[in-house]
Structure formats: structure tokens, C-alpha cells
C-alpha positions in Angstrom: 55.1 123.3 153.0 55.8 121.2 156.2 52.6 119.4 156.0 53.3 118.2 152.3 56.8 116.8 153.4 55.6 115.1 156.6 52.8 113.2 154.1 55.3 112.2 151.5 57.6 110.9 154.6 54.5 108.8 155.9 53.8 107.6 152.5 57.7 106.4 151.7 58.0 105.0 154.9 55.1 102.7 154.4 56.5 101.9 151.0 59.9 101.6 152.6 58.7 99.4 155.5 57.1 96.9 152.8 60.1 97.0 150.6 62.2 95.8 153.4 60.3 92.9 154.2 59.8 91.9 150.3 63.8 92.2 150.4 63.7 89.7 153.2 61.3 87.5 151.3 63.3 87.5 148.3 66.3 86.6 150.5 64.6 83.7 152.1 63.1 82.7 148.7 66.8 82.6 147.4 68.1 80.4 150.1 65.0 77.9 150.1 64.7 77.5 146.2 64.7 74.0 145.1 63.1 71.8 142.4 64.0 71.8 138.6 64.0 75.6 138.3 66.4 75.8 141.2 69.2 77.7 139.3 67.2 80.1 137.6 65.1 80.9 140.6 67.9 81.0 142.8 69.8 83.6 140.7 66.4 85.6 140.0 65.5 86.0 143.8 69.1 86.9 144.5 69.1 89.9 141.9 65.5 91.0 143.1 66.6 91.0 146.5 69.6 93.4 145.3 67.5 95.7 143.6 65.1 95.8 146.6 68.0 96.8 149.1 68.8 99.5 146.4 65.4 100.9 146.4 65.1 100.6 150.4 68.1 102.9 150.2 66.6 105.3 147.9 63.5 105.5 149.7 65.3 105.9 153.4 67.6 108.7 151.9 64.6 110.3 150.4 62.7 110.4 153.6 65.6 111.9 155.2 65.8 114.8 152.5 62.5 115.7 153.5 63.5 116.2 157.1 61.9 112.7 158.1 63.0 110.0 160.1 63.4 106.6 158.1 62.4 103.3 159.1 65.5 101.5 159.7 64.7 98.7 162.2 63.3 95.5 161.1 61.4 95.3 164.0 59.4 98.8 163.0 59.4 97.6 159.6 57.6 94.7 160.6 55.1 97.0 162.9 54.2 99.0 159.5 54.1 96.6 156.7 50.9 95.2 155.4 52.8 92.5 153.9 51.4 89.1 155.4 54.7 87.0 157.3 55.2 83.9 155.7 55.2 80.7 157.7 58.4 79.5 158.7 60.4 77.0 156.6 60.5 76.0 153.1 57.4 76.2 150.6 56.4 74.8 147.1 57.8 77.0 144.2 54.4 77.9 143.0 53.3 79.5 146.6 56.5 81.2 146.8 55.8 82.8 143.5 52.5 83.7 144.4 53.5 85.2 147.9 56.2 87.4 145.9 53.5 88.5 143.5 51.3 89.3 145.9 53.6 91.6 147.8 54.4 93.2 144.8 51.0 94.0 144.2 50.6 95.7 147.8 53.4 98.0 147.2 52.5 98.9 143.7 49.1 99.8 144.9 50.6 102.0 147.7 53.1 103.4 144.9 50.1 104.5 142.8 48.4 106.3 145.6 51.6 107.9 146.7 52.1 109.3 143.4 48.8 110.7 143.4 49.7 112.5 146.8 53.1 113.6 145.9 51.8 114.9 142.6 48.8 117.0 144.4 51.4 118.1 147.0 54.0 119.2 144.3 56.6 117.0 145.9 58.2 116.3 142.6 61.1 114.7 143.9 59.4 111.7 145.7 56.9 111.7 142.8 59.8 111.2 140.2 61.2 108.5 142.9 58.1 106.7 143.2 57.5 106.5 139.4 60.8 106.5 137.9 62.4 104.0 140.4 59.9 102.2 142.8 57.2 101.7 140.2 59.1 100.7 137.4 61.4 98.2 139.3 58.5 96.4 140.5 56.4 96.4 137.5 59.7 94.7 135.9 60.0 92.2 139.0 56.1 91.2 138.7 56.9 90.2 134.9 60.1 88.2 135.7 58.2 86.4 138.5 54.9 85.8 136.7 56.5 84.4 133.8 57.7 81.2 136.2 54.0 80.7 136.5 52.9 81.1 132.9 51.7 77.6 131.0 53.3 77.3 127.8 51.3 74.8 125.5 53.9 72.4 124.0 54.6 72.7 120.5 54.9 69.6 118.2 57.6 69.5 115.7 
């Protein structure tokens, strides 16, 4: 039904806007990485950026498939996103990691709500995209980012 497709488009566009902002946060973090973990984080942030760009494309194309109009302009994404804008300039690594994790959690929460609604509306294609691609990718990225803030006790030989 048209109503269900319209609701799916709204859900997907909100997640799309947040994903566009998260991709930009990853690129900013990639450019501003510094310190003893520079190399690892520089590569990780760029990898996560590329993966977010893939999700952005998949979400936008799903909206179009449903007959909607995808968020495509960064200014429109900025209006729709609920991810807070970071301050200008570079930040300390723990702050960057926390900011990225918070953004992921925001999106994951929306994805879980979207899963319930798309399932109720029998929009199996959107439900599959949200579960199989978006949620799993975010959970994987959260794991990789969170591992950089885990305190590991020293083991004496």
C-alpha cells in the first residue's frame, strides 16, 4: 500500500540523513587522526567512511525503489539528522571515538524502530536492507571503534 511505502521512505530517509552525517564524521576523523594510534585509526576511519557511503547509496536507492525521493543534499541531511554537529577543528581521540559511538547508537536505535515498522507494514525489502546491511554493518563498526577504548590490563611475563 502507498501509505506503507511512504512510511518506509520516511524511516529510510531519516536513517539516510544520519548515515550521511556519520560518513562525514568518519572522514573528518580520518583527516584529523593524531597520536600513537594514528595509523590504525586513520585506516579504520577511512574504511568505515567507505562502508557508510555504501550504506548511504543502498538506503537512497531503496527510497527511490519505493517511489520516494531520497535525501541527497547535505543541507537537507543536516536538517533531518539527530546526530549533533561536532565542534570545528580537531578533538582528542577518546572524544572522537565517543562521538562516533554515540552517532552509531542513534542510528541503531532508529534502525530497530524501523525494523518493527517495516515488518508490521510487510515491507520485506526495506526490512531486509535494515537488518542484513545497515544494522549488521553498524554493529560491526561499533565493535571495531569500541575496542580502541577498552582498557586491557598489563600481563606480566
